[in-house]
LOFI-825098 format. One record per residue (C-alpha): residue number from 0; residue in three letters; x negated, y, z negated. Coordinates in steps of 0.05 Angstrom, whole numbers. Example, Ala and Ser with C-alpha at 12.3 -4.5 7.8 and 13.67 -1.06 7.14 Angstrom:
2
<i->0, aa->ALA, X->-246, Y->-90, Z->-156>
<i->1, aa->SER, X->-273, Y->-21, Z->-143>
This chain:
198
<i->0, aa->MET, X->409, Y->-931, Z->-1250>
<i->1, aa->LYS, X->410, Y->-860, Z->-1238>
<i->2, aa->ILE, X->342, Y->-861, Z->-1201>
<i->3, aa->VAL, X->368, Y->-920, Z->-1157>
<i->4, aa->ARG, X->432, Y->-881, Z->-1137>
<i->5, aa->LEU, X->388, Y->-821, Z->-1119>
<i->6, aa->ILE, X->343, Y->-862, Z->-1075>
<i->7, aa->LEU, X->401, Y->-891, Z->-1042>
<i->8, aa->ILE, X->434, Y->-822, Z->-1030>
<i->9, aa->LEU, X->370, Y->-792, Z->-1004>
<i->10, aa->PHE, X->357, Y->-853, Z->-956>
<i->11, aa->VAL, X->428, Y->-860, Z->-930>
<i->12, aa->GLY, X->440, Y->-786, Z->-925>
<i->13, aa->ALA, X->372, Y->-768, Z->-893>
<i->14, aa->LEU, X->385, Y->-827, Z->-844>
<i->15, aa->LEU, X->457, Y->-806, Z->-828>
<i->16, aa->THR, X->435, Y->-734, Z->-818>
<i->17, aa->TYR, X->380, Y->-755, Z->-772>
<i->18, aa->LEU, X->424, Y->-802, Z->-731>
<i->19, aa->THR, X->475, Y->-747, Z->-723>
<i->20, aa->TYR, X->425, Y->-695, Z->-703>
<i->21, aa->LYS, X->394, Y->-743, Z->-650>
<i->22, aa->THR, X->458, Y->-753, Z->-617>
<i->23, aa->ARG, X->453, Y->-683, Z->-587>
<i->24, aa->TYR, X->392, Y->-712, Z->-547>
<i->25, aa->GLN, X->399, Y->-782, Z->-544>
<i->26, aa->THR, X->448, Y->-842, Z->-553>
<i->27, aa->PHE, X->444, Y->-917, Z->-543>
<i->28, aa->PHE, X->496, Y->-970, Z->-532>
<i->29, aa->PHE, X->499, Y->-1000, Z->-607>
<i->30, aa->GLU, X->489, Y->-935, Z->-639>
<i->31, aa->SER, X->562, Y->-929, Z->-659>
<i->32, aa->ILE, X->563, Y->-997, Z->-697>
<i->33, aa->ILE, X->496, Y->-975, Z->-737>
<i->34, aa->TYR, X->528, Y->-908, Z->-749>
<i->35, aa->LEU, X->594, Y->-940, Z->-774>
<i->36, aa->GLY, X->556, Y->-987, Z->-819>
<i->37, aa->LEU, X->519, Y->-929, Z->-852>
<i->38, aa->ILE, X->583, Y->-890, Z->-860>
<i->39, aa->ILE, X->613, Y->-948, Z->-898>
<i->40, aa->ILE, X->551, Y->-957, Z->-945>
<i->41, aa->GLY, X->552, Y->-881, Z->-956>
<i->42, aa->LEU, X->620, Y->-876, Z->-974>
<i->43, aa->VAL, X->610, Y->-935, Z->-1025>
<i->44, aa->ILE, X->552, Y->-901, Z->-1053>
<i->45, aa->PHE, X->588, Y->-838, Z->-1059>
<i->46, aa->VAL, X->650, Y->-866, Z->-1096>
<i->47, aa->TRP, X->601, Y->-901, Z->-1140>
<i->48, aa->THR, X->562, Y->-838, Z->-1153>
<i->49, aa->VAL, X->628, Y->-798, Z->-1168>
<i->50, aa->PHE, X->653, Y->-854, Z->-1216>
<i->51, aa->LYS, X->585, Y->-855, Z->-1249>
<i->52, aa->ASP, X->578, Y->-778, Z->-1256>
<i->53, aa->ILE, X->648, Y->-774, Z->-1287>
<i->54, aa->GLN, X->632, Y->-827, Z->-1338>
<i->55, aa->LEU, X->567, Y->-788, Z->-1355>
<i->56, aa->PHE, X->603, Y->-722, Z->-1361>
<i->57, aa->LYS, X->657, Y->-749, Z->-1408>
<i->58, aa->THR, X->599, Y->-767, Z->-1451>
<i->59, aa->ASP, X->549, Y->-706, Z->-1446>
<i->60, aa->LYS, X->597, Y->-652, Z->-1423>
<i->61, aa->GLN, X->546, Y->-627, Z->-1380>
<i->62, aa->LEU, X->555, Y->-601, Z->-1307>
<i->63, aa->LEU, X->485, Y->-629, Z->-1292>
<i->64, aa->ASN, X->516, Y->-696, Z->-1292>
<i->65, aa->PHE, X->546, Y->-683, Z->-1226>
<i->66, aa->GLY, X->479, Y->-668, Z->-1193>
<i->67, aa->LEU, X->484, Y->-734, Z->-1149>
<i->68, aa->THR, X->554, Y->-716, Z->-1131>
<i->69, aa->PHE, X->534, Y->-649, Z->-1109>
<i->70, aa->LEU, X->476, Y->-675, Z->-1069>
<i->71, aa->SER, X->522, Y->-727, Z->-1036>
<i->72, aa->ILE, X->572, Y->-670, Z->-1015>
<i->73, aa->LEU, X->515, Y->-629, Z->-990>
<i->74, aa->PHE, X->494, Y->-685, Z->-944>
<i->75, aa->ILE, X->565, Y->-693, Z->-921>
<i->76, aa->ALA, X->573, Y->-620, Z->-904>
<i->77, aa->ILE, X->508, Y->-619, Z->-864>
<i->78, aa->ILE, X->532, Y->-682, Z->-826>
<i->79, aa->LEU, X->601, Y->-656, Z->-811>
<i->80, aa->THR, X->571, Y->-587, Z->-789>
<i->81, aa->LEU, X->524, Y->-624, Z->-739>
<i->82, aa->GLU, X->583, Y->-664, Z->-715>
<i->83, aa->ILE, X->625, Y->-603, Z->-703>
<i->84, aa->GLN, X->568, Y->-563, Z->-667>
<i->85, aa->ILE, X->550, Y->-624, Z->-622>
<i->86, aa->SER, X->624, Y->-634, Z->-604>
<i->87, aa->ASN, X->630, Y->-560, Z->-588>
<i->88, aa->THR, X->576, Y->-561, Z->-544>
<i->89, aa->PHE, X->600, Y->-622, Z->-500>
<i->90, aa->ASN, X->672, Y->-600, Z->-503>
<i->91, aa->LYS, X->659, Y->-529, Z->-473>
<i->92, aa->PRO, X->700, Y->-518, Z->-411>
<i->93, aa->THR, X->671, Y->-551, Z->-347>
<i->94, aa->LEU, X->664, Y->-509, Z->-282>
<i->95, aa->LEU, X->629, Y->-565, Z->-241>
<i->96, aa->LYS, X->609, Y->-635, Z->-258>
<i->97, aa->ALA, X->568, Y->-682, Z->-210>
<i->98, aa->TYR, X->543, Y->-754, Z->-218>
<i->99, aa->TYR, X->493, Y->-799, Z->-184>
<i->100, aa->ASP, X->506, Y->-873, Z->-195>
<i->101, aa->GLY, X->445, Y->-919, Z->-188>
<i->102, aa->ASP, X->477, Y->-981, Z->-216>
<i->103, aa->TYR, X->430, Y->-993, Z->-275>
<i->104, aa->ASN, X->420, Y->-919, Z->-283>
<i->105, aa->GLY, X->456, Y->-853, Z->-270>
<i->106, aa->THR, X->445, Y->-780, Z->-273>
<i->107, aa->GLY, X->503, Y->-731, Z->-290>
<i->108, aa->ILE, X->504, Y->-653, Z->-291>
<i->109, aa->ASP, X->560, Y->-617, Z->-329>
<i->110, aa->PHE, X->557, Y->-545, Z->-308>
<i->111, aa->LYS, X->598, Y->-506, Z->-361>
<i->112, aa->THR, X->633, Y->-441, Z->-350>
<i->113, aa->ASP, X->590, Y->-401, Z->-400>
<i->114, aa->GLY, X->528, Y->-408, Z->-353>
<i->115, aa->THR, X->499, Y->-470, Z->-391>
<i->116, aa->TYR, X->491, Y->-542, Z->-368>
<i->117, aa->ILE, X->485, Y->-613, Z->-400>
<i->118, aa->PHE, X->440, Y->-655, Z->-359>
<i->119, aa->GLU, X->448, Y->-733, Z->-377>
<i->120, aa->ASN, X->397, Y->-785, Z->-354>
<i->121, aa->SER, X->424, Y->-859, Z->-370>
<i->122, aa->ALA, X->392, Y->-924, Z->-361>
<i->123, aa->ILE, X->420, Y->-991, Z->-387>
<i->124, aa->GLY, X->458, Y->-967, Z->-448>
<i->125, aa->LEU, X->412, Y->-908, Z->-463>
<i->126, aa->SER, X->430, Y->-835, Z->-450>
<i->127, aa->SER, X->385, Y->-774, Z->-457>
<i->128, aa->TYR, X->413, Y->-703, Z->-457>
<i->129, aa->PHE, X->376, Y->-642, Z->-435>
<i->130, aa->TYR, X->405, Y->-571, Z->-441>
<i->131, aa->GLY, X->395, Y->-506, Z->-403>
<i->132, aa->ALA, X->425, Y->-448, Z->-362>
<i->133, aa->TYR, X->442, Y->-437, Z->-291>
<i->134, aa->ARG, X->468, Y->-386, Z->-242>
<i->135, aa->ILE, X->523, Y->-399, Z->-185>
<i->136, aa->ASP, X->527, Y->-357, Z->-124>
<i->137, aa->GLY, X->579, Y->-382, Z->-75>
<i->138, aa->ASP, X->551, Y->-453, Z->-59>
<i->139, aa->LYS, X->483, Y->-446, Z->-87>
<i->140, aa->ILE, X->463, Y->-460, Z->-159>
<i->141, aa->THR, X->398, Y->-435, Z->-189>
<i->142, aa->MET, X->373, Y->-476, Z->-250>
<i->143, aa->ASP, X->330, Y->-450, Z->-305>
<i->144, aa->LYS, X->274, Y->-503, Z->-291>
<i->145, aa->ASN, X->248, Y->-542, Z->-234>
<i->146, aa->THR, X->236, Y->-609, Z->-274>
<i->147, aa->ILE, X->287, Y->-641, Z->-316>
<i->148, aa->ASP, X->266, Y->-706, Z->-352>
<i->149, aa->ASN, X->232, Y->-745, Z->-297>
<i->150, aa->LEU, X->267, Y->-710, Z->-237>
<i->151, aa->THR, X->232, Y->-655, Z->-201>
<i->152, aa->ASN, X->255, Y->-606, Z->-146>
<i->153, aa->PHE, X->311, Y->-586, Z->-192>
<i->154, aa->LYS, X->309, Y->-509, Z->-187>
<i->155, aa->TYR, X->360, Y->-501, Z->-130>
<i->156, aa->LEU, X->422, Y->-541, Z->-115>
<i->157, aa->LYS, X->472, Y->-533, Z->-60>
<i->158, aa->ILE, X->544, Y->-550, Z->-58>
<i->159, aa->ARG, X->572, Y->-579, Z->4>
<i->160, aa->ASP, X->619, Y->-630, Z->39>
<i->161, aa->LYS, X->591, Y->-697, Z->57>
<i->162, aa->GLN, X->624, Y->-741, Z->107>
<i->163, aa->ILE, X->630, Y->-811, Z->72>
<i->164, aa->MET, X->674, Y->-848, Z->130>
<i->165, aa->GLU, X->710, Y->-826, Z->192>
<i->166, aa->GLY, X->757, Y->-765, Z->176>
<i->167, aa->LYS, X->740, Y->-766, Z->104>
<i->168, aa->SER, X->691, Y->-723, Z->64>
<i->169, aa->GLU, X->673, Y->-710, Z->-11>
<i->170, aa->LEU, X->636, Y->-655, Z->-43>
<i->171, aa->TYR, X->566, Y->-664, Z->-62>
<i->172, aa->LEU, X->507, Y->-631, Z->-94>
<i->173, aa->PHE, X->441, Y->-630, Z->-56>
<i->174, aa->GLN, X->372, Y->-612, Z->-78>
<i->175, aa->VAL, X->346, Y->-554, Z->-35>
<i->176, aa->ASP, X->285, Y->-505, Z->-34>
<i->177, aa->SER, X->287, Y->-431, Z->-53>
<i->178, aa->ILE, X->313, Y->-417, Z->21>
<i->179, aa->GLY, X->364, Y->-468, Z->24>
<i->180, aa->ASN, X->328, Y->-524, Z->63>
<i->181, aa->TYR, X->346, Y->-594, Z->42>
<i->182, aa->ILE, X->287, Y->-629, Z->7>
<i->183, aa->GLU, X->279, Y->-699, Z->41>
<i->184, aa->HIS, X->285, Y->-760, Z->-7>
<i->185, aa->SER, X->318, Y->-724, Z->-58>
<i->186, aa->GLY, X->382, Y->-741, Z->-99>
<i->187, aa->GLU, X->452, Y->-734, Z->-78>
<i->188, aa->TYR, X->504, Y->-720, Z->-132>
<i->189, aa->ARG, X->577, Y->-731, Z->-121>
<i->190, aa->VAL, X->620, Y->-673, Z->-145>
<i->191, aa->THR, X->671, Y->-708, Z->-198>
<i->192, aa->ILE, X->702, Y->-640, Z->-228>
<i->193, aa->ASP, X->708, Y->-575, Z->-192>
<i->194, aa->ASN, X->745, Y->-518, Z->-228>
<i->195, aa->ARG, X->711, Y->-460, Z->-189>
<i->196, aa->LYS, X->777, Y->-440, Z->-158>
<i->197, aa->LYS, X->821, Y->-446, Z->-217>
């Protein structure tokens, strides 16, 4: 029975660790259901393991009997550490946030106050995340790369007002070249958060 518990701990622990790590780069619609199911299974295995290890310890009086319990705790610690790191990355203060809504897909850029950004490309329940650094000078943003995922000409962005109806305008990000000329047929990203003046 000990080998069965070991296999289950390694399988569920490794799978949960992988899924947690993967959420830094990609998420999908039903992921939380799968994740919750694995957590419940993992907790059942953990309680079963602790109970069995205590029984073995009462018989043999050896700390080695808690080996599987310590292995389970190690997986829990790794998973919680990853969760905290990912949460801290996403929850850093936002300087500027912009989004393009393409009905079935969307693109968002979250510029953090520390000079990093999180780029999200989503389509029908699947989101991919990309990370990098940027510089901002007035209304011009310089990215650390020209291509992000399947989008090109992303090296330079310009923030400016766009008239959306008579007498009303909103702030947008536009793709520009190195001297500030607008790139034709490129994306326009509506600014949803602007904390530059705060």
